[in-house]
C-alpha positions, 0 to 999 in steps of 0.5 A, spaced: 500 499 500 502 506 497 500 513 501 501 519 497 501 526 500 501 532 496 504 539 498 505 546 495 498 548 493 496 555 494 494 562 490 498 565 485 497 571 480 496 569 473 503 568 470 506 566 476 509 559 478 508 554 483 511 547 485 507 542 487 510 536 491 508 529 492 511 524 498 510 517 498 510 512 503 509 504 503 511 500 497 517 501 493 517 508 490 522 506 484 517 501 481 511 506 480 510 511 474 508 517 478 502 522 475 499 528 476 491 530 475 487 536 476 480 537 477 477 544 476 470 546 479 464 542 475 469 539 471 472 531 471 478 530 473 483 530 467 491 528 466 496 533 467 503 529 466 506 523 468 513 520 469 515 513 468 519 508 473 524 505 468 527 510 464 524 517 467 520 518 460 515 524 461 508 525 458 504 531 458 497 533 457 497 539 451 494 544 456 501 544 460 506 542 455 512 547 455 509 550 462 509 544 466 515 540 468 514 533 472 520 530 476 522 525 481 527 523 486 527 516 487 531 517 493 527 521 497 521 518 494 518 524 491 515 527 485 515 534 483 510 538 479 513 545 477 508 550 474 510 556 470 506 561 466 500 559 470 493 561 467 486 562 471 484 556 467 489 552 471 485 553 477 484 546 480 485 541 485 491 537 483 492 530 485 498 525 485 497 518 483 502 512 483 501 507 477 504 500 477 504 500 469 511 503 466 508 508 461 504 508 455 497 511 454 494 508 460 498 512 464 494 518 461 488 515 464 485 515 471 484 507 470 491 507 469 493 509 477 493 504 483 493 509 488 491 517 489 493 522 494 488 527 497 489 533 493 492 540 494 488 546 491 491 551 486 488 557 485 490 562 479 487 569 479 487 574 473 
């Protein structure tokens, strides 16, 4: 069983930056693909990005490509989401998730993940 705890959310003005972190406990962190999803008010949860466990390949949704960067530190059992040039439409609860699958299309879907954090709120004001 893997427990995931997100941190780093908050409020920022448009154009600003935020860095989210997700700390994992339990399980073997290096064996999991790690992903970030988000859910805006009144909308379904959507994929943001992921990083696989075998070679660190990364996957990004179009909405964050070029602005968001995902990275992982296996020694610290953490995954980080650096978000730059934030827009009001990035406002959402951001969730960290862990998958036993090593990349591929499935890690851009909710069903591809086995464990989820509780989420952290990101609010971007115009």
